[in-house]
C-alpha positions as CSV (number, residue, x, y, z in Angstrom):
1,X,17.2,1.1,-38.5
2,X,15.5,0.8,-35.1
3,X,15.9,-2.6,-33.3
4,X,12.7,-4.4,-32.5
5,X,11.8,-5.0,-28.9
6,X,11.0,-8.6,-29.5
7,X,14.5,-9.3,-30.7
8,X,16.1,-7.6,-27.7
9,X,13.7,-9.1,-25.1
10,X,15.7,-12.4,-24.5
11,X,18.8,-10.3,-23.9
12,X,17.0,-8.1,-21.4
13,X,15.6,-11.1,-19.6
14,X,19.0,-12.8,-19.4
15,X,20.5,-9.6,-17.9
16,X,17.7,-9.3,-15.4
17,X,18.0,-12.8,-14.1
18,X,21.8,-12.7,-13.6
19,X,22.6,-12.7,-9.9
20,X,24.9,-9.7,-10.1
21,X,22.4,-7.6,-11.8
22,X,19.6,-8.7,-9.5
23,X,21.6,-7.5,-6.4
24,X,22.7,-4.2,-7.9
25,X,19.8,-2.1,-6.6
26,X,20.2,-3.6,-3.1
27,X,23.9,-2.9,-3.1
28,X,23.3,0.6,-4.4
29,X,20.8,1.3,-1.7
30,X,23.2,0.0,1.0
31,X,26.0,2.2,-0.4
32,X,23.7,5.3,-0.4
33,X,22.5,4.6,3.1
34,X,26.0,4.0,4.6
35,X,27.4,7.0,2.7
36,X,24.7,9.2,4.0
37,X,25.2,8.1,7.6
38,X,29.0,8.5,7.4
39,X,28.8,11.8,5.5
40,X,26.5,13.3,8.2
41,X,28.8,12.2,11.0
42,X,31.9,13.6,9.2
43,X,30.2,16.8,8.3
44,X,28.9,17.4,11.8
45,X,32.3,16.9,13.3
46,X,33.9,19.3,10.8
47,X,31.2,22.0,10.7
48,X,29.6,21.7,14.1
49,X,30.7,23.8,17.1
50,X,33.1,22.2,19.6
51,X,32.7,24.4,22.7
52,X,33.1,22.7,26.1
53,X,32.6,23.9,29.6
54,X,31.0,23.0,32.9
55,X,27.5,23.7,31.6
56,X,28.1,21.4,28.6
57,X,29.4,18.6,30.8
58,X,26.4,18.3,33.1
59,X,23.9,15.5,32.7
60,X,21.1,17.7,31.3
61,X,22.1,20.6,29.0
62,X,18.9,22.5,29.3
63,X,20.2,25.6,31.0
64,X,18.8,24.5,34.4
65,X,20.6,22.8,37.2
66,X,19.1,19.3,37.8
67,X,17.1,19.1,41.1
68,X,16.4,15.8,42.9
69,X,16.8,12.3,41.7
70,X,17.0,11.8,38.0
71,X,15.5,8.2,38.2
72,X,11.8,8.9,38.1
73,X,9.2,6.3,37.7
74,X,6.7,6.7,34.8
75,X,3.2,5.5,34.7
76,X,2.8,2.2,33.0
77,X,0.2,3.7,30.6
78,X,3.0,5.3,28.6
79,X,4.5,1.9,27.9
80,X,1.2,0.2,27.2
81,X,0.3,2.9,24.6
82,X,3.7,2.5,23.1
83,X,3.2,-1.2,22.8
84,X,-0.2,-0.8,21.2
85,X,1.3,1.6,18.7
86,X,3.9,-1.0,17.9
87,X,1.2,-3.7,17.4
88,X,-0.6,-1.5,14.9
89,X,2.6,-0.5,13.2
90,X,3.5,-4.2,12.8
91,X,0.0,-4.8,11.4
92,X,0.7,-2.3,8.7
93,X,4.0,-4.0,7.9
94,X,2.2,-7.3,7.5
95,X,-0.4,-5.7,5.2
96,X,2.1,-4.5,2.6
97,X,3.3,-8.0,1.5
98,X,-0.3,-9.2,1.6
99,X,-1.4,-6.4,-0.7
100,X,1.4,-7.2,-3.2
101,X,0.4,-10.9,-3.5
102,X,-3.4,-10.2,-3.4
103,X,-3.9,-9.1,-7.0
104,X,-2.4,-12.2,-8.6
105,X,-4.5,-14.5,-6.3
106,X,-7.7,-12.7,-7.2
107,X,-7.3,-13.8,-10.8
108,X,-7.0,-17.3,-9.4
109,X,-9.4,-19.0,-7.1
110,X,-7.8,-18.0,-3.8
111,X,-8.8,-14.3,-3.7
112,X,-11.7,-14.9,-1.3
113,X,-9.6,-17.0,1.1
114,X,-6.9,-14.3,1.2
115,X,-9.4,-11.6,1.8
116,X,-11.1,-13.6,4.6
117,X,-7.7,-14.2,6.3
118,X,-7.0,-10.5,6.3
119,X,-10.5,-9.7,7.7
120,X,-9.8,-12.2,10.5
121,X,-6.4,-10.6,11.2
122,X,-7.8,-7.0,11.3
123,X,-10.8,-8.2,13.4
124,X,-8.5,-9.6,16.0
125,X,-6.5,-6.4,16.1
126,X,-9.7,-4.3,16.4
127,X,-10.9,-6.6,19.2
128,X,-7.6,-6.1,21.1
129,X,-7.9,-2.3,20.6
130,X,-11.4,-2.3,21.9
131,X,-10.3,-4.4,24.9
132,X,-7.6,-1.9,25.7
133,X,-10.0,1.0,25.3
134,X,-12.5,-0.8,27.6
135,X,-9.8,-1.3,30.2
136,X,-9.1,2.5,30.2
137,X,-5.6,2.3,28.8
138,X,-6.1,5.5,26.7
139,X,-7.3,7.7,29.6
140,X,-4.7,10.1,30.7
141,X,-6.4,11.5,33.9
């Protein structure tokens, strides 16, 4: 005899709401991540070559002897482009939670408000991007 889903549903809901069962995927993910990191370090120390010598002990192991001062100033454009990349990267990070809560709010009455807020958010970021473009931040010459 096959059990009916409706009779086992309360049992499944009770198991899903227990704190230990709710944290199990998080703990499993942490264990996999830590195990992967430790495993890679241990395997690289066991399998990897361990040759040393004067060439390996220099500051730059590129096969060339370093010439001049190693502390060179970089153009500030590199840093500005990196910061703009981070801004747009953080924008995407903020869009994921918004997208997950958007569908339930569309069924309610707040879908338009949420969509408007996201349009304002994206418009401000596009405005900042256009400002940086107008200032010549993206020119490399």
